[in-house]
N, C-alpha and C positions, 0 to 999 in steps of 0.2 A: 194624846202625847205619850210617847213610850217612857218606860221607867228610866232608860238611859238619858233621854232628853230632860226628864224631870230632875234628874240628879245633877245635870250639868248646865241647866239654864242660868244665864247671867243677864240681868237687866241693869239699866242705869238711868239716872236723872242728871242732866247736865245744865244747870242754870248759869247764866252770865251775870257777873257781879256789877250790874249797871243800875241797881236799885232794889227795893224790897220785893218779895214775892207777892203776887196778887192771885185772884181766883183762877185766871188762865194758867198760871204756873202750877197752882195746886192740882188742877185737873190732870196735867201732864205727869206730875209727880205721883199722884194717886194711882193713875192707870198703870204707869210703869212699875210701881212697887207691888201693886196687887197682882199684876200679870206674872212677875217673877216669883212672888210668894206662893201663888196658886199652883205654879209649876214645880214647887219644891226647890226653887233655885235661890241664887244670891242676887242681892240688889245693891248697887253701888251709887255713890255720889261723886260727880266730877265737876269741878268749877271750870267752866269754859271761859277763861280770861285771856284767850289768845289775842283778842283785840284790846290790848293793854291801855291804849289811850282812852277807851270808853269806860274802863273800870272806875267805879265810884269808891273812894276811900270808906272803909267800914261796911260796904255792902255785903261782902262775903261773910263777915262775922254775923251780920243780921240775918242773912239767908240761912246759915247753918243753925242759928238759934231758933229761927221760926220752924225749920224742919223738925228740930228736936222737940219743940213745944207741941207740935202737931202729931207727934208720935212716930215720925219716920226714923228708922234706925238702919244705918248702912252696914253691910257685911264686909267691911274692909276700910282701909284708910281713905280719906278724901284725896283725890288726885287733882292737881292744878296744872292747867296747860302752860301757864307762865313758867313752870319749872321743867318743861319738856322740850325746850327749843332744840336741843341736840338731837333728839329723836326725829323731829321734823326735818332737820338739816340732813340727816342720814338718808331719809326717804327721798328727799330732793336729789341728793347725790346719786342715789340708785337710779332714779328716773333720768337724770342727766347723762349718766354713763351709757344709757341705752338710746340716747338721742330722742327722748320722748318729751322734752321740755325745751323752751326757748325764751329769751328775754323779750320783753315788750315795752316800748316807750310811749304807747298811746296814753293820752290824758283822758280823764273822765268826760271832759267837755267834748272831745273828739268822738268818743264812743256814744254820745247822745244822738248822733246822726246815724248810728248803725241800725240795720233793719230790725223790726220787731217780729218775734215769733208769735204763733197763734195764742200762746199763753201770756203775751204782753211783755216778754223779756227781751232785752237787747241781745242780738246774736253777734258775737264777735266776727268781723269780716275777714280776719286773717291778715291784717295789715303788716304785721311784723313776722309772719310765719317763715318767710324765706330771707329774713334779715331786716334789720331796722332801717327804714327809709332815711335817706340822706338828710331830709329836713328835720328829723327827730334824733339824729345820732348824737347831738351834743347834750341831750338831756341826761343829767346824772342819775336820776331815779328810774329804775326799771322793775317792772313786775316780772314774774315767771309764769308762763302759761303751759298747760299740758296739751299736747296734740291729741285730738280725739279721732282724727282720720274718719273712717266710715262707721264708727261704733254706733250700734243700735242696742239699747238696753231694755230688756223686758223683765218684769218681775211681777209677782202677785202680792199685793199688800193684804195683810190678814183681815183688814176691814174695808178698805177702799177698792179691793179687787184688782184685776189685771191692769198693769201699767206698761206703757211703751214710750220711749223717747229716742228720737233720732238726734244724737248729740250734735252732729255737724250742722243740721238744719235748724235745730231748736235752741242750741246753746252756743256752739262754736268752741274753739279752744278756750278753756277756762283757766282762771288764775289759781295757782297753787302756792305762790308766794307773792305777797303784796309789794308795792313799790317802796314802802317804808321798811322792808326787810322782814316783816312778821309773816309767819305762816298763815295762809288763808284758811278759813273755817273748813272748807271741803277737805283739805289735806289733813289738818289737825284732827278732825273727828274720826277720820278713817284710821290714822295711825294709833290714836288712843283707844278706839273700840277694839282694834286688833290686839293691842298690848294688854288690855283688860279682859280679853277673851269674851267680849259681849256677844251673846247669841240672840238676844231679843231686844230690838230697839222699838220703844213705844214713845211716841211724841206727837206734837200737834200736826194737824193736816196742812198747816202753812209751810211745813218743811218737805212735803211730799214731792214737789217739783225738783228739789235738789238731790233727792235720793239716787236717781240714775247716775249723776256725776260721782257720787260716793261709791256706787257699785262698780262703775268703770275704773275708778282709782283702786278699789280693792282687787280687781282682776289684774291690773297691770303691776300692782305691787305684790301679787301672789298671796293675799291674805283672805281669810274666810269672809263670806258675806252673811250678816245676821238676817234673821227674819224681821220684817218691818210691819208695824201696826201704827197707823196714823189716825189718832182720835180727833173728833171735831174740836175746833177752837171756839172759845166763848167770845161773842161779840156784843157790843153795847147797843143802845137804842138807835144809834146812827149807823149800825152795821159795821163798825170798826172793831178790829181785834183788840181785846183787852191787853194792854201793854204799858210799859213805862211811858212810851211816847204819847199814848192816848190818856195818860194820867189815871190809869186804873188804880183804885185805892189799895193800899197794902192790906194784907190779911189781918183780921182782928185778933186780939189776944185770946179770945175764947175759941178753941179749935173745933169742938164737936159740931155745932150747927153748920159751920161752913164745910166741914168734911162730908156731912150728910148731904148737903146741897150739891157738892161736887159728885158724890156717888149717884144722886138722882139725875144730875145733868148727863151722866154717862149711861142712864137708863138701866142701872143694875138692879138685881132682885131687891125687893123691899126688906129693909132691916130696921130695927128700932133699938139702937144701942143706948144704954143709960150712961155709959162712961166711955172715955177715950180708949181704954184698954179693950172694952167690949166691942167698940167699933172695929178695931183692927182685927180682932179675933173673928168677928162675923164677916167682915169684908174679904179677908184673905180666903175664907172658906167659900164665900158665895160668888166670887168674881166669875163673870161669864162673858168672854169676848163675843160670843154669839148674840148677845143682847145689845151690844153697842150700836148706836145709831150710825148708819153708814153715810154720814154727812160731813162736809168739809167745815161747816160752821153752824153754830146754834146760838140763839139768844141767851145771854147770861141771866141767871136768876136774879131777883131783886137784891138778895143778900150780897151778891157779888159787886153791886154798884153802890152799895151804901158807903158813905164816907165816915 
């Protein structure tokens, strides 16, 4: 990495306030922070609460307290998506002015019969692309979809390697504003990463499939595309991703053993810190993306599953 890149690198961690942080969250936070620090750059925290109905009261406060207890220190103020609706609206207006979006009145149930892509995702069939059908015109709620046309997105993930997605065949026109009026995740994350000048996105491999949609949005909005690194996600004994939905236990009060376990999960160089401060000093210096396991998922260590 050049001296210029090292001086301007910006990474971020963007948890959703739907519950406490768990080991899977810690892996993503640790990887993103160490990657930014090792590059001599800045690391930011953003609360991805664009899906406001799912936000749990008090979860944001608990998340930030846990990050602080574990030694994570952001290089700027915390940004909240719930405070940025006007920015998403302006991006939508810009897309609408160019005829790149259209309203859709399809229900979730109707889309359950849409064809499946090779990745197992429903491909939007374009039902409302040329106007809402008469049998759905009376529905008051409409989402907004982005026309993908013949877009094919190719990029190289720093860990998972070359990626290619034919958006029309594998995704279809996708939602950028939900039927309830809230900005969709794909739009919000692109607008926010651009506003924060994020250059390095490090996150779980479960988000790899959505990256081409974000790159396509970046291109049509005329904003920069960050480099991407998707680290393995931690799975439990049943092979399920550690998450709030699978009842992954919250991170314990004692940070050092769990941080070391997350470091080892990422197959980083051996370190033996005696204190939290020493961990961060050693980890920031020893971080090596070349050593990361190029897998989409890995079994979580026992410490991650302890209640």
